[in-house]
C-alpha positions in Angstrom: 0.0 0.0 0.0 1.1 3.4 -0.9 1.4 6.4 1.7 0.0 9.6 1.0 2.7 12.0 -0.7 3.2 15.2 1.4 2.7 18.3 -0.6 5.8 20.2 -1.8 6.8 22.9 0.4 7.7 25.2 -2.3 4.2 24.4 -4.2 2.4 25.3 -0.7 4.2 28.5 -0.1 3.4 29.5 -3.8 -0.2 28.5 -2.8 -0.2 30.5 0.3 0.8 33.6 -1.7 -1.9 33.2 -4.3 -4.4 33.1 -1.9 -3.0 36.3 0.2 -2.7 38.1 -3.2 -6.0 37.1 -5.2 -8.3 36.0 -2.3 -10.3 39.7 -2.1 -10.6 40.1 -5.8 -11.9 36.6 -6.3 -14.2 36.9 -3.7 -15.5 40.2 -5.2 -16.0 38.7 -8.5 -17.8 35.7 -7.2 -20.2 37.8 -5.0 -20.9 40.0 -8.0 -21.7 36.9 -10.1 -23.9 34.9 -7.5 -25.4 37.6 -5.3 -24.6 35.8 -2.3 -21.8 36.0 0.5 -22.0 32.5 1.4 -22.1 31.2 -2.1 -19.3 33.6 -3.2 -17.1 32.2 -0.2 -17.9 28.8 -1.3 -16.8 29.6 -4.9 -13.8 31.1 -4.0 -12.6 28.2 -1.7 -13.5 25.7 -4.5 -11.5 27.8 -6.9 -8.5 27.7 -4.7 -8.8 24.0 -4.4 -9.0 23.4 -8.1 -6.1 25.9 -8.5 -3.9 23.9 -6.0 -4.6 20.4 -7.7 -3.8 22.3 -11.0 -0.8 24.0 -10.1 1.6 21.4 -11.3 0.0 21.5 -14.7 -0.1 25.3 -14.8 2.4 26.1 -17.7 2.6 30.2 -17.3 1.1 30.5 -20.8 -1.2 33.4 -19.3 -1.2 35.5 -16.3 -1.8 33.9 -12.7 -4.9 36.3 -12.3 -6.3 35.2 -15.6 -6.2 31.8 -14.8 -7.6 32.1 -11.5 -10.3 34.2 -12.8 -11.1 31.6 -15.6 -11.5 29.1 -12.6 -13.6 31.4 -10.3 -16.0 32.4 -13.4 -16.2 28.7 -14.3 -17.1 27.5 -10.7 -19.6 30.2 -10.6 -21.3 29.1 -13.6 -21.4 25.7 -12.3 -22.9 26.7 -9.1 -25.7 28.6 -11.0 -26.4 25.6 -12.8 -26.5 23.6 -10.0 -30.1 22.2 -9.0 -29.6 22.7 -5.7 -29.5 26.4 -6.0 -32.5 26.7 -7.9 -34.3 25.2 -4.5 -32.9 27.6 -2.2 -35.2 30.3 -1.0 -32.3 33.5 -0.7 -34.7 35.9 -0.1 -33.7 38.0 3.3 -36.0 40.2 5.1 -34.8 43.4 5.9 -34.5 42.9 9.5 -32.3 39.7 8.8 -29.6 42.1 6.9 -26.5 43.0 8.7 -25.9 46.6 9.6 -23.8 48.3 7.0 -20.2 49.2 8.2 -20.6 52.3 6.1 -23.0 54.0 4.0 -22.6 54.1 0.4 -23.4 57.2 -1.9 -26.7 56.5 -3.7 -25.3 56.7 -7.3 -22.8 54.0 -6.3 -25.7 51.5 -5.3 -27.6 52.4 -8.3 -24.9 51.6 -10.5 -24.1 48.4 -9.0 -27.7 47.1 -9.1 -27.7 48.2 -12.6 -24.8 46.0 -13.5 -26.4 43.2 -11.6 -29.5 43.3 -14.0 -27.1 42.8 -16.8 -27.1 39.7 -18.6 -24.5 37.2 -17.4 -22.3 37.5 -20.7 -22.5 41.1 -20.3 -22.0 41.4 -16.7 -18.9 39.2 -16.7 -16.9 41.3 -19.0 -18.0 44.6 -17.0 -16.9 43.0 -14.0 -13.7 42.0 -15.2 -12.6 45.1 -17.3 -13.8 47.7 -14.8 -13.6 45.7 -11.4 -10.5 43.6 -12.0 -8.7 45.8 -14.5 -8.3 43.3 -17.1 -7.4 43.9 -20.7 -9.5 42.7 -23.1 -7.1 39.9 -24.0 -7.0 38.4 -20.7 -10.8 38.6 -20.4 -11.1 36.9 -23.9 -8.7 34.3 -22.7 -10.8 34.0 -19.4 -14.0 33.6 -21.0 -12.7 31.7 -23.9 -14.1 33.9 -26.7 -12.7 36.4 -29.4 -11.3 39.8 -28.4 -13.7 41.3 -30.6 -16.5 39.5 -28.9 -15.1 41.2 -25.6 -15.4 44.4 -27.2 -18.7 44.1 -28.6 -19.9 42.8 -25.2 -18.3 45.7 -23.4 -20.1 48.1 -26.0 -23.5 46.6 -25.5 -22.9 46.8 -21.7 -22.3 50.3 -21.6 -25.2 51.1 -23.9 -27.5 49.1 -21.4 -25.8 51.0 -18.5 -25.8 54.5 -20.0 -29.8 53.7 -20.9 -30.3 52.4 -17.2 -28.4 55.2 -15.4 -30.1 58.0 -17.2 -30.6 60.7 -14.7 -28.2 59.6 -12.3 -25.0 59.8 -14.3 -26.4 61.0 -17.5 -28.4 63.9 -17.9 -29.8 62.6 -21.2 
């Protein structure tokens, strides 16, 4: 019988650095996709588990952030497709919400709500481009689509946001 192989200390240290560097941005991305903090935390944990298992196979052809974002987005998609998620009542009454640690300007709340209303394909490119500061080439790699598709989706998302934000950001 073979024993369990101990993890390589170098790989373990690299992994710890990955978690320290990217956990906040991954959590933000997963939360904006799933609209639920608990699910987002689960998605981030699952993302890091998948990344840890795949670290030896990572060839460095892409940026580490791009690689992790791709894993995170696919994990969120898997969670959204899962049948168990459809059976959970995620509505929360106002008295169950935690107190806000700080108040946000009304226009920021409106912007976030409009982004959340976007179709998934448009929301993903907006989140990666504006919230994660990723280049269109990296977004194309993360989403496995052409760069021109990323540009088109960004354009459509901006148009939808411009229309939805009339009177808040735009005086049209």
